[in-house]
MIDREN-568353 format. One record per residue (C-alpha): residue number from 0; x, y, z. Coordinates in steps of 0.5 Angstrom, whole numbers, plus 2048, in hexadecimal, padded with zeros to 3 digits. Each point is the difference from the previous one (the first is absolute). Layout:
! residues N
{NUM, {X, Y, Z}}
...
! end
This chain:
! residues 684
{0, {800, 800, 800}}
{1, {803, 807, 7FE}}
{2, {801, 805, 805}}
{3, {7FB, 804, 7FD}}
{4, {7FB, 7FB, 802}}
{5, {803, 7FF, 807}}
{6, {800, 807, 802}}
{7, {7F9, 802, 800}}
{8, {7FF, 7F9, 804}}
{9, {805, 802, 805}}
{10, {7FD, 807, 801}}
{11, {7F9, 7FD, 801}}
{12, {802, 7FB, 805}}
{13, {804, 805, 804}}
{14, {7FB, 805, 800}}
{15, {7FA, 7FA, 802}}
{16, {805, 7FE, 806}}
{17, {800, 807, 802}}
{18, {7F8, 801, 7FF}}
{19, {7FF, 7FA, 804}}
{20, {805, 803, 806}}
{21, {7FD, 807, 800}}
{22, {7F8, 7FD, 800}}
{23, {802, 7FC, 806}}
{24, {804, 805, 803}}
{25, {7FB, 806, 7FF}}
{26, {7FA, 7FB, 803}}
{27, {805, 7FF, 807}}
{28, {801, 807, 800}}
{29, {807, 800, 7FF}}
{30, {805, 805, 7FE}}
{31, {804, 801, 7FA}}
{32, {806, 7FE, 803}}
{33, {7FD, 7F9, 802}}
{34, {7FE, 800, 7F9}}
{35, {807, 800, 7FD}}
{36, {802, 7FB, 805}}
{37, {7FB, 7FB, 7FE}}
{38, {800, 801, 7F9}}
{39, {808, 7FF, 801}}
{40, {7FF, 7FA, 803}}
{41, {7FA, 7FE, 7FB}}
{42, {804, 802, 7FA}}
{43, {806, 7FB, 802}}
{44, {7FC, 7FA, 801}}
{45, {7FD, 802, 7F9}}
{46, {806, 800, 7FD}}
{47, {802, 7F9, 803}}
{48, {7FA, 7FE, 7FD}}
{49, {800, 802, 7F9}}
{50, {807, 7FD, 800}}
{51, {7FE, 7FA, 802}}
{52, {7FA, 800, 7FB}}
{53, {805, 802, 7FA}}
{54, {803, 7F9, 800}}
{55, {7FA, 7FD, 7FF}}
{56, {7FF, 7FD, 7F9}}
{57, {7FC, 805, 7FB}}
{58, {7F9, 7FD, 7FF}}
{59, {7FF, 7FD, 7F9}}
{60, {7FA, 802, 7FE}}
{61, {802, 805, 7FB}}
{62, {801, 7FF, 7F9}}
{63, {805, 802, 7FC}}
{64, {7FE, 806, 7FB}}
{65, {7FE, 7FF, 7F9}}
{66, {7FE, 805, 7FB}}
{67, {7FB, 7FC, 7FD}}
{68, {7FD, 7FF, 807}}
{69, {7F9, 803, 7FF}}
{70, {7FD, 7F9, 7FE}}
{71, {7F9, 803, 802}}
{72, {800, 806, 7FD}}
{73, {7F9, 802, 7FD}}
{74, {7FF, 800, 7F9}}
{75, {801, 806, 7FC}}
{76, {7F8, 801, 7FF}}
{77, {7FF, 7FF, 807}}
{78, {806, 806, 802}}
{79, {7FD, 804, 7FA}}
{80, {7F9, 7FF, 803}}
{81, {802, 802, 807}}
{82, {804, 806, 7FD}}
{83, {7FA, 803, 7FC}}
{84, {7FB, 7FF, 807}}
{85, {805, 804, 804}}
{86, {801, 805, 7FB}}
{87, {7F8, 800, 7FF}}
{88, {7FF, 801, 808}}
{89, {805, 805, 800}}
{90, {7FD, 804, 7FA}}
{91, {7F9, 7FF, 803}}
{92, {803, 804, 807}}
{93, {804, 805, 7FD}}
{94, {7F9, 802, 7FC}}
{95, {7FB, 7FF, 805}}
{96, {804, 802, 807}}
{97, {7FC, 7FA, 803}}
{98, {805, 7FD, 805}}
{99, {7FB, 7FA, 802}}
{100, {800, 7FE, 7F9}}
{101, {807, 800, 7FF}}
{102, {800, 7FB, 806}}
{103, {7FB, 7FC, 7FE}}
{104, {804, 7FF, 7FA}}
{105, {807, 7FF, 803}}
{106, {7FC, 7FB, 805}}
{107, {7FD, 7FC, 7FA}}
{108, {807, 800, 7FC}}
{109, {804, 7FE, 806}}
{110, {7FB, 7FB, 802}}
{111, {800, 7FC, 7F9}}
{112, {807, 800, 800}}
{113, {801, 7FD, 807}}
{114, {7FB, 7FB, 7FE}}
{115, {805, 7FE, 7FA}}
{116, {806, 801, 803}}
{117, {7FE, 7FC, 807}}
{118, {7FE, 7FA, 7FD}}
{119, {807, 7FD, 800}}
{120, {805, 800, 806}}
{121, {805, 805, 7FE}}
{122, {807, 7FE, 7FC}}
{123, {806, 7FF, 804}}
{124, {803, 807, 802}}
{125, {806, 801, 7FC}}
{126, {807, 802, 802}}
{127, {802, 807, 7FE}}
{128, {806, 7FF, 7FB}}
{129, {807, 803, 802}}
{130, {802, 806, 7FD}}
{131, {806, 804, 802}}
{132, {7FE, 806, 7FB}}
{133, {7F9, 800, 803}}
{134, {803, 800, 807}}
{135, {805, 806, 7FF}}
{136, {7FA, 803, 7FD}}
{137, {7FC, 7FF, 806}}
{138, {805, 803, 805}}
{139, {802, 806, 7FB}}
{140, {7F8, 801, 800}}
{141, {800, 800, 808}}
{142, {806, 804, 801}}
{143, {7FD, 806, 7FC}}
{144, {7FA, 7FF, 804}}
{145, {804, 801, 806}}
{146, {803, 806, 7FD}}
{147, {7FA, 803, 7FE}}
{148, {7FC, 7FF, 806}}
{149, {806, 803, 804}}
{150, {801, 806, 7FC}}
{151, {7F8, 802, 7FF}}
{152, {7FE, 804, 806}}
{153, {7F8, 800, 801}}
{154, {7FD, 801, 807}}
{155, {7FA, 7FD, 802}}
{156, {7FD, 802, 806}}
{157, {7FE, 7F9, 802}}
{158, {807, 800, 803}}
{159, {7FE, 804, 806}}
{160, {7FD, 7FA, 804}}
{161, {804, 7FA, 7FC}}
{162, {807, 804, 802}}
{163, {7FD, 802, 807}}
{164, {800, 7F9, 802}}
{165, {807, 7FE, 7FF}}
{166, {802, 807, 803}}
{167, {7FC, 7FF, 806}}
{168, {803, 7F9, 801}}
{169, {807, 802, 7FF}}
{170, {800, 806, 805}}
{171, {7FC, 7FC, 805}}
{172, {802, 7F9, 7FF}}
{173, {7FE, 7FD, 807}}
{174, {7F9, 803, 7FF}}
{175, {7FA, 7FB, 7FE}}
{176, {7FF, 800, 7F9}}
{177, {7FA, 802, 7FD}}
{178, {7FD, 801, 807}}
{179, {7FE, 808, 7FE}}
{180, {800, 805, 7FC}}
{181, {807, 804, 7FE}}
{182, {7FE, 805, 7FC}}
{183, {7FD, 805, 805}}
{184, {803, 7FE, 806}}
{185, {7F9, 7FF, 804}}
{186, {801, 7FC, 806}}
{187, {7FC, 7F9, 7FF}}
{188, {7FE, 802, 7F9}}
{189, {7FF, 7FA, 7FC}}
{190, {802, 800, 7F9}}
{191, {7FB, 802, 7FB}}
{192, {7FF, 7FA, 7FC}}
{193, {801, 7F9, 804}}
{194, {802, 7FC, 7F9}}
{195, {806, 804, 800}}
{196, {802, 7FB, 805}}
{197, {801, 7FB, 7FB}}
{198, {806, 804, 7FD}}
{199, {807, 7FE, 801}}
{200, {804, 803, 7FA}}
{201, {800, 806, 804}}
{202, {803, 7FD, 806}}
{203, {805, 7FC, 7FC}}
{204, {803, 808, 7FE}}
{205, {7FF, 802, 807}}
{206, {805, 7FA, 802}}
{207, {804, 802, 7FB}}
{208, {801, 807, 802}}
{209, {801, 7FE, 807}}
{210, {805, 7FB, 7FE}}
{211, {804, 805, 7FC}}
{212, {7FE, 807, 802}}
{213, {7FE, 801, 7F9}}
{214, {7F9, 805, 800}}
{215, {7FA, 7FC, 7FF}}
{216, {7FE, 804, 7FA}}
{217, {807, 7FE, 7FC}}
{218, {7FE, 7F9, 802}}
{219, {7FA, 800, 7FC}}
{220, {802, 805, 7FA}}
{221, {806, 7FD, 7FF}}
{222, {802, 7F9, 803}}
{223, {7F9, 7FE, 7FF}}
{224, {7FE, 803, 7F9}}
{225, {807, 7FD, 7FE}}
{226, {7FF, 7F9, 802}}
{227, {7F9, 800, 7FE}}
{228, {801, 803, 7F9}}
{229, {805, 7FA, 7FF}}
{230, {7FB, 7FB, 802}}
{231, {7FA, 803, 7FB}}
{232, {803, 7FD, 7FA}}
{233, {803, 7FA, 803}}
{234, {7F9, 7FE, 803}}
{235, {7FC, 801, 7F9}}
{236, {806, 7FC, 7FD}}
{237, {7FE, 7FA, 805}}
{238, {7F9, 800, 7FE}}
{239, {801, 801, 7F8}}
{240, {805, 7FA, 800}}
{241, {7FA, 7FC, 803}}
{242, {7FC, 802, 7FA}}
{243, {804, 801, 7FB}}
{244, {807, 7FC, 800}}
{245, {803, 803, 7FA}}
{246, {805, 805, 802}}
{247, {7FE, 805, 7FB}}
{248, {7F9, 7FF, 801}}
{249, {801, 801, 808}}
{250, {805, 805, 7FF}}
{251, {7FB, 805, 7FB}}
{252, {7FA, 7FE, 806}}
{253, {805, 803, 805}}
{254, {802, 806, 7FC}}
{255, {7F9, 802, 7FE}}
{256, {7FD, 7FF, 807}}
{257, {806, 805, 803}}
{258, {7FF, 805, 7FA}}
{259, {7F8, 800, 802}}
{260, {802, 801, 808}}
{261, {804, 806, 7FE}}
{262, {7FC, 803, 7FA}}
{263, {7F9, 7FF, 802}}
{264, {7FE, 805, 805}}
{265, {7F9, 803, 7FE}}
{266, {7FD, 801, 807}}
{267, {803, 800, 806}}
{268, {7FE, 7F9, 802}}
{269, {803, 7FD, 7FA}}
{270, {804, 7FA, 800}}
{271, {806, 805, 7FE}}
{272, {7FF, 804, 806}}
{273, {800, 7FB, 804}}
{274, {807, 7FD, 7FD}}
{275, {807, 803, 800}}
{276, {7FE, 807, 802}}
{277, {7FE, 7FE, 806}}
{278, {802, 7F8, 801}}
{279, {803, 801, 807}}
{280, {7F9, 800, 803}}
{281, {7FD, 7F9, 802}}
{282, {7F9, 800, 7FB}}
{283, {805, 802, 7FA}}
{284, {805, 7FB, 802}}
{285, {7FA, 7FA, 801}}
{286, {7FD, 803, 7F9}}
{287, {807, 7FF, 7FC}}
{288, {804, 7FA, 804}}
{289, {7FB, 7FD, 804}}
{290, {7FB, 7FE, 7FB}}
{291, {804, 7FE, 7FB}}
{292, {804, 7FB, 805}}
{293, {7F9, 7FD, 802}}
{294, {7FE, 7FF, 7F9}}
{295, {807, 7FD, 7FE}}
{296, {800, 7FB, 807}}
{297, {7F9, 7FE, 7FF}}
{298, {801, 7FE, 7F9}}
{299, {806, 7FC, 802}}
{300, {7FD, 7FD, 806}}
{301, {7FA, 7FE, 7FC}}
{302, {804, 7FC, 7FB}}
{303, {806, 7FD, 805}}
{304, {7FC, 800, 807}}
{305, {806, 800, 803}}
{306, {802, 802, 807}}
{307, {804, 806, 7FF}}
{308, {7FC, 803, 7FA}}
{309, {7FB, 7FF, 806}}
{310, {804, 804, 805}}
{311, {802, 805, 7FA}}
{312, {7F8, 801, 7FF}}
{313, {7FE, 801, 807}}
{314, {807, 805, 801}}
{315, {7FD, 805, 7FB}}
{316, {7F9, 800, 803}}
{317, {803, 801, 807}}
{318, {804, 806, 7FD}}
{319, {7FA, 803, 7FD}}
{320, {7FD, 801, 806}}
{321, {806, 804, 803}}
{322, {800, 804, 7FA}}
{323, {7F9, 803, 800}}
{324, {7F9, 7FE, 803}}
{325, {7FD, 7FF, 7F9}}
{326, {804, 7FA, 800}}
{327, {7FB, 7FD, 805}}
{328, {7FB, 7FE, 7FA}}
{329, {804, 802, 7FA}}
{330, {806, 7FB, 801}}
{331, {7FB, 7FA, 801}}
{332, {7FC, 801, 7FB}}
{333, {806, 801, 7FB}}
{334, {803, 7F9, 803}}
{335, {7F9, 7FC, 800}}
{336, {7FE, 803, 7F8}}
{337, {807, 7FE, 7FE}}
{338, {800, 7F9, 803}}
{339, {7F8, 7FF, 7FD}}
{340, {803, 801, 7F9}}
{341, {806, 7FB, 801}}
{342, {7FB, 7FB, 803}}
{343, {801, 7F9, 7FF}}
{344, {7FB, 7FA, 800}}
{345, {800, 7FB, 804}}
{346, {801, 7FF, 808}}
{347, {807, 802, 7FF}}
{348, {7FE, 806, 7FC}}
{349, {7FB, 802, 806}}
{350, {805, 7FF, 805}}
{351, {805, 804, 7FD}}
{352, {7FB, 806, 800}}
{353, {7FE, 7FF, 807}}
{354, {807, 801, 802}}
{355, {801, 805, 7FC}}
{356, {7FA, 804, 803}}
{357, {803, 7FE, 807}}
{358, {806, 804, 7FE}}
{359, {7FC, 806, 7FE}}
{360, {7FB, 800, 807}}
{361, {805, 805, 804}}
{362, {7FE, 806, 7FE}}
{363, {7F9, 7FE, 801}}
{364, {801, 7FE, 807}}
{365, {803, 807, 801}}
{366, {7FA, 803, 7FD}}
{367, {7FB, 7FD, 804}}
{368, {804, 801, 807}}
{369, {801, 808, 7FE}}
{370, {7F8, 800, 7FD}}
{371, {7FD, 802, 806}}
{372, {805, 806, 802}}
{373, {800, 802, 7F8}}
{374, {7F8, 800, 800}}
{375, {800, 805, 806}}
{376, {805, 804, 7FE}}
{377, {7FE, 801, 7F8}}
{378, {7F9, 801, 7FE}}
{379, {7FE, 7FF, 7F9}}
{380, {7FA, 805, 800}}
{381, {7FF, 802, 7F9}}
{382, {7F9, 7FF, 7FD}}
{383, {7FE, 7FA, 7FB}}
{384, {801, 801, 7F9}}
{385, {7FE, 7FD, 7FA}}
{386, {803, 7F9, 7FD}}
{387, {807, 802, 7FD}}
{388, {800, 807, 803}}
{389, {806, 7FE, 804}}
{390, {804, 7FC, 7FB}}
{391, {7FF, 805, 7FB}}
{392, {804, 805, 805}}
{393, {805, 7FB, 802}}
{394, {802, 7FE, 7F9}}
{395, {800, 808, 7FE}}
{396, {804, 802, 807}}
{397, {806, 7FA, 7FE}}
{398, {7FF, 800, 7F8}}
{399, {7FE, 807, 7FE}}
{400, {7FB, 801, 7FB}}
{401, {804, 801, 7FA}}
{402, {804, 7FB, 7FB}}
{403, {803, 7FC, 806}}
{404, {7FA, 7FE, 803}}
{405, {7FD, 7FD, 7F9}}
{406, {807, 7FC, 7FF}}
{407, {801, 7FD, 807}}
{408, {7F8, 7FE, 7FF}}
{409, {802, 7FD, 7F9}}
{410, {806, 7FD, 803}}
{411, {7FC, 7FC, 805}}
{412, {7FB, 7FE, 7FA}}
{413, {805, 7FF, 7FB}}
{414, {805, 7FC, 803}}
{415, {7FB, 7FA, 801}}
{416, {801, 7FF, 7F8}}
{417, {807, 802, 7FF}}
{418, {803, 7FC, 806}}
{419, {805, 7FB, 7FF}}
{420, {801, 7FA, 804}}
{421, {7FB, 7FC, 805}}
{422, {802, 803, 806}}
{423, {800, 808, 7FE}}
{424, {7F9, 7FF, 7FC}}
{425, {7FE, 7FD, 807}}
{426, {803, 806, 804}}
{427, {7FD, 805, 7FB}}
{428, {7F9, 7FD, 800}}
{429, {7FF, 7FE, 808}}
{430, {803, 805, 803}}
{431, {7FC, 807, 7FD}}
{432, {7FA, 7FB, 800}}
{433, {800, 7FE, 807}}
{434, {801, 808, 802}}
{435, {7FA, 802, 7FC}}
{436, {7FC, 7FB, 803}}
{437, {802, 802, 807}}
{438, {803, 806, 803}}
{439, {7FF, 804, 7F9}}
{440, {7F9, 7FE, 7FF}}
{441, {7FB, 805, 7FF}}
{442, {7FA, 7FD, 803}}
{443, {804, 7FE, 807}}
{444, {803, 807, 801}}
{445, {7FD, 802, 806}}
{446, {801, 7FA, 803}}
{447, {807, 800, 7FE}}
{448, {801, 807, 802}}
{449, {7FD, 7FF, 807}}
{450, {803, 7FA, 802}}
{451, {807, 7FF, 7FD}}
{452, {803, 806, 7FD}}
{453, {7FE, 806, 804}}
{454, {801, 807, 7FD}}
{455, {805, 7FE, 7FB}}
{456, {7FB, 7FC, 7FC}}
{457, {804, 802, 7FA}}
{458, {805, 7FC, 801}}
{459, {7FC, 7FA, 7FE}}
{460, {803, 801, 7F9}}
{461, {807, 7FE, 803}}
{462, {7FD, 7F9, 7FF}}
{463, {800, 800, 7F9}}
{464, {808, 801, 7FE}}
{465, {7FF, 805, 7FA}}
{466, {807, 802, 7FF}}
{467, {802, 7F8, 800}}
{468, {7FB, 7FF, 7FC}}
{469, {802, 805, 7FB}}
{470, {807, 7FE, 800}}
{471, {7FE, 7F9, 7FF}}
{472, {7FC, 802, 7FA}}
{473, {806, 804, 7FD}}
{474, {805, 7FA, 801}}
{475, {7FA, 7FB, 7FD}}
{476, {803, 800, 7F8}}
{477, {807, 7FF, 803}}
{478, {7FE, 7F9, 803}}
{479, {804, 7FA, 7FD}}
{480, {805, 806, 7FC}}
{481, {807, 7FF, 802}}
{482, {805, 806, 801}}
{483, {802, 802, 7F8}}
{484, {7F9, 7FE, 7FE}}
{485, {7FC, 802, 7FA}}
{486, {800, 807, 7FE}}
{487, {7F8, 800, 800}}
{488, {800, 7FE, 808}}
{489, {805, 806, 801}}
{490, {7FC, 804, 7FD}}
{491, {7F9, 7FE, 803}}
{492, {803, 800, 807}}
{493, {803, 808, 7FF}}
{494, {7F9, 802, 7FD}}
{495, {7FD, 7FD, 806}}
{496, {804, 803, 804}}
{497, {800, 807, 7FD}}
{498, {7F8, 800, 801}}
{499, {800, 7FE, 807}}
{500, {805, 806, 801}}
{501, {7FC, 805, 7FD}}
{502, {7FA, 7FF, 803}}
{503, {800, 803, 807}}
{504, {7FF, 807, 7FF}}
{505, {804, 801, 807}}
{506, {806, 7FD, 803}}
{507, {802, 800, 807}}
{508, {805, 804, 7FE}}
{509, {7FC, 806, 7FD}}
{510, {7FF, 806, 804}}
{511, {7FA, 804, 7FD}}
{512, {800, 808, 801}}
{513, {806, 803, 804}}
{514, {804, 7FE, 805}}
{515, {7FD, 804, 806}}
{516, {801, 7FF, 807}}
{517, {7FA, 7FD, 804}}
{518, {7FF, 807, 803}}
{519, {7FF, 804, 7F9}}
{520, {7FA, 7FC, 7FF}}
{521, {7FA, 7FD, 803}}
{522, {802, 7FA, 804}}
{523, {7FB, 7FB, 802}}
{524, {801, 7F7, 800}}
{525, {800, 801, 7F9}}
{526, {805, 805, 800}}
{527, {805, 7FB, 7FD}}
{528, {800, 802, 7F9}}
{529, {804, 803, 7FD}}
{530, {804, 7FB, 801}}
{531, {807, 804, 803}}
{532, {804, 7FB, 7FC}}
{533, {807, 802, 800}}
{534, {807, 7FC, 7FF}}
{535, {806, 800, 804}}
{536, {804, 7FC, 805}}
{537, {7FD, 7FA, 804}}
{538, {7FD, 804, 806}}
{539, {7FA, 801, 804}}
{540, {7FA, 800, 7FB}}
{541, {7FC, 806, 803}}
{542, {7FD, 807, 7FE}}
{543, {806, 804, 800}}
{544, {7FD, 807, 803}}
{545, {7FB, 7FC, 805}}
{546, {806, 7FC, 803}}
{547, {805, 806, 800}}
{548, {7FB, 803, 805}}
{549, {7FF, 7FA, 804}}
{550, {807, 7FF, 801}}
{551, {800, 808, 803}}
{552, {7FB, 7FE, 805}}
{553, {803, 7FA, 802}}
{554, {806, 803, 801}}
{555, {7FD, 806, 804}}
{556, {7FB, 7FC, 805}}
{557, {802, 7FA, 804}}
{558, {7FE, 7F9, 7FF}}
{559, {7F9, 7FF, 802}}
{560, {7FE, 807, 801}}
{561, {7FA, 802, 7FD}}
{562, {800, 805, 7F9}}
{563, {7FB, 803, 7FB}}
{564, {801, 800, 7F9}}
{565, {7FD, 800, 7F9}}
{566, {7FE, 7F9, 7FE}}
{567, {805, 7FE, 7FB}}
{568, {806, 802, 805}}
{569, {7FC, 7FD, 806}}
{570, {800, 7F9, 7FD}}
{571, {807, 7FF, 7FE}}
{572, {802, 801, 807}}
{573, {7FE, 7F9, 802}}
{574, {806, 7FE, 7FB}}
{575, {805, 804, 804}}
{576, {804, 7FC, 806}}
{577, {7FF, 803, 807}}
{578, {7FC, 806, 7FD}}
{579, {7FA, 804, 803}}
{580, {7F9, 7FD, 7FF}}
{581, {7FA, 804, 7FD}}
{582, {7FA, 802, 803}}
{583, {7FC, 7FE, 7F9}}
{584, {804, 7FC, 7FA}}
{585, {7FD, 7FD, 7FA}}
{586, {7F8, 802, 7FF}}
{587, {7FF, 7F8, 7FE}}
{588, {803, 7FE, 807}}
{589, {7FC, 805, 804}}
{590, {7FA, 7FE, 7FD}}
{591, {801, 7F9, 801}}
{592, {801, 802, 808}}
{593, {7F9, 803, 801}}
{594, {7FE, 7FA, 803}}
{595, {805, 800, 805}}
{596, {801, 808, 802}}
{597, {7F9, 802, 7FE}}
{598, {7FE, 805, 7FA}}
{599, {801, 806, 804}}
{600, {807, 7FE, 803}}
{601, {802, 7FF, 7F8}}
{602, {7FD, 806, 7FE}}
{603, {804, 804, 805}}
{604, {806, 7FD, 7FE}}
{605, {7FF, 801, 7F9}}
{606, {7FE, 807, 801}}
{607, {807, 802, 802}}
{608, {803, 7FD, 7FA}}
{609, {7FC, 804, 7FB}}
{610, {801, 806, 804}}
{611, {807, 7FF, 7FF}}
{612, {800, 7FF, 7F9}}
{613, {7FB, 806, 7FF}}
{614, {800, 805, 806}}
{615, {7F9, 803, 801}}
{616, {801, 807, 803}}
{617, {7F8, 800, 803}}
{618, {801, 801, 808}}
{619, {7FC, 7F9, 801}}
{620, {804, 7FC, 7FC}}
{621, {806, 803, 803}}
{622, {7FE, 7FF, 807}}
{623, {7FE, 7F9, 7FE}}
{624, {807, 7FF, 7FD}}
{625, {803, 802, 807}}
{626, {7FC, 7FC, 804}}
{627, {802, 7FA, 7FC}}
{628, {807, 802, 801}}
{629, {7FF, 800, 807}}
{630, {7FC, 7FA, 801}}
{631, {805, 7FB, 7FC}}
{632, {806, 804, 803}}
{633, {803, 801, 7F9}}
{634, {808, 802, 800}}
{635, {801, 802, 7F9}}
{636, {7FC, 802, 7FA}}
{637, {801, 801, 7F9}}
{638, {7FB, 805, 7FD}}
{639, {7FF, 804, 7FA}}
{640, {804, 807, 800}}
{641, {7FC, 804, 804}}
{642, {800, 808, 7FD}}
{643, {800, 805, 804}}
{644, {800, 801, 808}}
{645, {7F9, 7FE, 800}}
{646, {7FC, 7FC, 806}}
{647, {802, 7F9, 7FE}}
{648, {808, 802, 801}}
{649, {7FE, 803, 806}}
{650, {7FD, 7FA, 803}}
{651, {806, 7FC, 7FE}}
{652, {804, 804, 804}}
{653, {7FC, 801, 806}}
{654, {7FF, 7F8, 800}}
{655, {808, 800, 801}}
{656, {801, 7FE, 7F8}}
{657, {806, 803, 7FD}}
{658, {801, 801, 7F8}}
{659, {806, 7FC, 7FF}}
{660, {801, 7FF, 7F8}}
{661, {7FC, 805, 7FB}}
{662, {800, 7FF, 7F9}}
{663, {7FE, 7FC, 7FB}}
{664, {7F9, 7FC, 800}}
{665, {7FF, 7FF, 807}}
{666, {803, 803, 807}}
{667, {802, 7FD, 806}}
{668, {7FE, 802, 807}}
{669, {803, 7FD, 806}}
{670, {7FE, 800, 807}}
{671, {805, 803, 804}}
{672, {7FC, 801, 807}}
{673, {7F8, 7FF, 801}}
{674, {7FD, 805, 805}}
{675, {7FC, 7FE, 806}}
{676, {7F9, 7FF, 7FE}}
{677, {7FB, 803, 805}}
{678, {7F9, 7FD, 802}}
{679, {7FD, 803, 7FA}}
{680, {805, 7FE, 7FB}}
{681, {803, 807, 7FF}}
{682, {807, 801, 801}}
{683, {802, 803, 807}}
! end
């Protein structure tokens, strides 16, 4: 087995061991220091076990690769009929815009194809042909992805929480993990979303920061980003080697898929915007690394039934839960659908299928244990909508409404007719069909949203691996073609690849409009556009203006002190070690804390942020701001420049604040000495 296959497996197993140790330590109320010791011992034991397992003979159920291995290929007439049906369904949807019609057509087409393909057991799994040229190409592509990922700087405000988990753990390594909220510094306040207690990637970065002294934000944006960018092509190659054994075919599929992940960015939630530009986040790693590994290991285990393949599949499932809470339902669904697609008849086939399902149960067990806590913390209170409304909205959020949406849906339907090889054909049929009948079923939307997915219902589209299907569609004409094949095959491949690359209207590297700071335009939860893309040396991927002011505030106030700043600055404070805590941080998190703090308390805290971003000179607003500063014992303030020597400036001076830094977008006021307060709240 080449190193390009071993590396993603070893990384997945190592992270799965870390995830198991983390879940155990968190459940017992342990600290980061305890977790490091437990994980070190478990890692040593796992390494010994892997060395012993490596000495065992490799299962012989994998057949040698053959160029004419597709013995059950549909007849040309059947392929033409399937392609015509797919084209008709797409045309009908493009003309009418009726998504329910497209859903019924897709289910009918894939259902008929499944009935034909599943009549006989799958052919033996073909072993990928060894090719030095393909290996070199794969590693060059992986290194290009690493360099590109580290050079691209595009911030994402979700790091306000993720990086803070690592920072808080590294700064307080003896404190119980995930026991309390670490963003606002309020005693006995629980984390705003209990589902985050399943996350382990953040604590891994915190452990690295603790052991090395490297700031946690660099652990995320440099170390994790570089390693994962390397693994993305390798993980996809792991899958494509199972489906397209010929080197030219699987390398073409890898290249096309990676190109899609770099260029498909029509919407903020598109696959491309969850790839290399934010690949240090757990949900992006799940989508681009864990999911291809789950597919690959499920296919191989179905063919071999070997214990080592079962362990690889189980490790991929466990690792997924440590990356994102979405994996609680998405990882078992992905594994189950692939196992069903490769199902063999007879008692032995059913036994292998049952064992494979058992390997996928860990995420479900974690979800059931946290179900009560999550249901209390997250309320799905949205009015019911007509059938297909949620599915239509989810598709537009991920695929956009342009040509890329048509191409992605077309790949889902056309790959049935173009797939070469029994394993690939079964994968292309059963995985999309199973997703359409379950989580992407327009007639089960309300049930799925309330019991399974919660507010992130749009992530149900992740169950259909559109970038993988597009990559396979592009590479299908090259199945059976060797390096240096016919000019026609090469021309077809180049044409198909250019077709895919030219489809997206926008890319993750696009920066529509002027690159303005968040302070010079309206800012909101959707204020991440324009992207603020810049290129430079590896380092923190942050909003430069906001982060610069956050550092100033962190240097001006002691660790744990309360400060007030506009929201774009306040949300970055949690990513800095030994920093003060904001009275109010990101709007999304504050809204989630309403159940814990009460609506009035959340409103008071938000009001201070809003006032610092846009000071109002009305007496009532000024007095409310003064009361908030005293109530929360604020130590430092970042506020818009105050013109003249009016009542607001006088208020700050009377309350003991002194202007420390003036000029630029924000002024910094620091508390030097708070005056004594009388019984009526007036200075004495």
